[in-house]
N, C-alpha and C positions, 0 to 999 in steps of 0.2 A: 502494498498499500505507498504509500505516496505521503510523506510527510514535509509539510509546517511548523515552524515558530515562531511564532508573532514576540517581538522586544520584552513586552509584558508579560511573556515566558504562558501563552494561555500554546494550548497543540491539538494541529488538525489534520487530519488526514481524511481522504480519499477513501473512503467505504466502499463504494462502485461505482465505475465506469460504463464504459462498452454506450448500451442506451439512454440510462441516462445518469450521468454523477453527481453519490449523493455523496454529503459531506457530515464529518464529524466532527465537535467541538467540543474538549472537554480541555478543563482547568480548574484549579483549588471547591469548588463557590456551585461545579455541577457537570453536564450535559446538554451538549446541544448536538440535533441531527437538524442537516437539511435537505430540505428531499427528501426525497425515500422509492427515486426505482419503480419499474415494475413487477408488481407481484411473483411472478414468473422469476425474478431474484431476491425471493426472499430469505429465501435462506443463505442463500449469499451474503448477505450484507449482516446479519446478526452472525452470523462467525466471527465475516469483520471484527464486528463492532465487539463479540466477546474479547479477541483477540489483541484489542488493545487497552491500554495497561491505563481505563481509568480512572480519575483523581477520586473520583464517588461515584457508589452502584446509580446505576440507571438512565434513563432518557428522562431529560425535567422538563427540560420546550422540545417542539417540533417546524419550525419554520416551515410554509410554502414559501415557494420562490413565484405562485403561480399556482391554478387550482387544474392544468391538462391531467387527463391522467397516465401519462412517460413517470411525475413527477411526486402526484398520491395515489397510488393506485395501495401502497399497506401507510394509508395514513390511516382509516379508521382500526384494523389491526393494533395499529403502540398506541391509539387511544383507547380502544377498548383493555388489550392485553400489558398494554406494559406501562398505561396509566399517565403519559406524558402529554401535557398542553398540549395544541393546535396551534398556532398565529399564522392566520389570515391576513389580505385585505378584503373590510370588508368590500370590494369592490365585487370582489371571485366566490361572495357567502351562497349566495340564491343553486349557484352549480353547482356544490362540496354538498350542500344540502342535498341534492338531490340528484349528488353522481351525473350527471353528464358533462361530454365536452362542448366545452371554450374555443368557437372557430375564431383562428383572425385571418380581422377581415378580405386579406390577399389570397386565403385559400376554406374562404365558406361554405364554394362551392362545391370546391374535390372534396370535403368533409362530408354536406352534407350528402354529395352521388354516397360515401365510401356509408354514411349511416344506412342508408339503405340500400348497400346491397350487401353491408353483412350486419349481424344481429349485432345491438349490442353496441357499437364500435365508438370506441373510444369510455362508456360509462366506465368504471366504476361502483367500488360499493362506499355510499356516502355517510356522511359524515355532518359535525356540526361544530366548526370553528369555537375554540377555549376565550377564543384573543381574538379578535377583527380589527387590524387596525386607520383606523384612518386618515393619518396621517404623519409625513415621516415620528420617529419612535427608538425608544432606549431599552433597551435589559435591565436596565442599571441598579434598580430598584430594587427585582429581581439577583441583583449578584452576578452579572457579568458586565462588560465593560463592553457591548456591540448592541451598532445603532440598526435601524431596519428602513432603510427608504424607499420612497418608491419613486420607481424604476419606469413607467408603464413605456410600450412602444410595439412589447409586441405577445402585450394581455393587456387591458386596462389597468388591471390591479400586482404586475410583474410587479417586485418588492426584491431588494437586492441584498445581504446582509454586507456590514463592515464589518472590520474583528483593527482594532484600534487603528485607525487610518491609514492600516499599511495593504491590510486585504479583502479585496469586496469580494464577494461569492455572487455571480449574477446571474443563477438563472439562465434563464433565452433572450434576456435582453443585451448578449451578446455570444457568440462565435467565433468557440476556437477549431470547430470542419475541419475551413480553407482554409488553406496559407497567404496569410499579408490581407482574410478581408475576414471580421466580424460579425459583420449580418447578417443576422440571425435567416433564412428562408423565410419561414412563418410570421409573418409583421401585420399587429390591428392598425397600426398609424405611425408613418416613415417620418411627420414628423419630432413625437410624443416621443419615436426613441432613439434621435440625434439626440435632444431635448436631454434624456435621460444618461447618454457617453457624458455630456457636459457635468450633468450632475456622481454619475461618479469621478471622470477629472476631479471637481472640485472637491472630491471629501478627502484627496493626495495620496491615495494607493498606491506603491509600485507595480503590482499584481495583480489581474481580475480571472478569479476560477471561476469557465463560463458552464453550463449544467451539458453543453455537449463538444463535446472534441478536450486540445490544451487548453496551458494555461496560459491567458494574456499578458504585456507587459504595457509599461505605460505607453512606451516611442508609438508603441503600436496605437495603441487605439485611439491618444491625439493623430494622431495622422489619420487613420479611418473616420475622427471625429469636422476632420477640416477636406477633404474627400471628400464626404457627404451634405455637407453644410453648400461646399462651395453647388455637386452638381444635383442637388437638387431648391437652388437657392435661399434654402436658412435662412 
């Protein structure tokens, strides 16, 4: 597993890769999981979590960067069986409560077609978030030096997790799949996405971890931000 250590001693592990990167943050005050991956990767997820030397047992919080099925298929299980509290943007709560797919704007037709052709496409076990984000917030009251900021564009309620202004876990606001290109294929609003990239840059983070693909350095994100601003007359 890939591991990072922040300057304040927080340890971050990539506990799942391939279809959807899933991250585990551990410190002396507890543990936070960011996204969950697909249901068929559940055994691998918990095997990898168990292999981590946790500072404290259990998962305290599950932060979902957004409500797409590949990010939250294990959310209901974690909530019911492991007792962790789920954090999600209020803008996407209805999708979680009904376990339905929120299709990005530029792929809505294809998603709707797939839903007709394939039964239960994009659906997952529903859940009710414990904490719903209405604006940028942090978890300091719970003992974590972690910020959660709104970074829409891929979906209306996409959020990113900022660790000590060093590392940003960006969900699908960034893609690390294509060389020298951070723009996700699936987008709800390109202008919002560009604004979110600026917001991520403003955190001062040097490293950005997307939900798909490899890590992204600040220099590349800055270059991509400048390029897409020019390209879209932003």
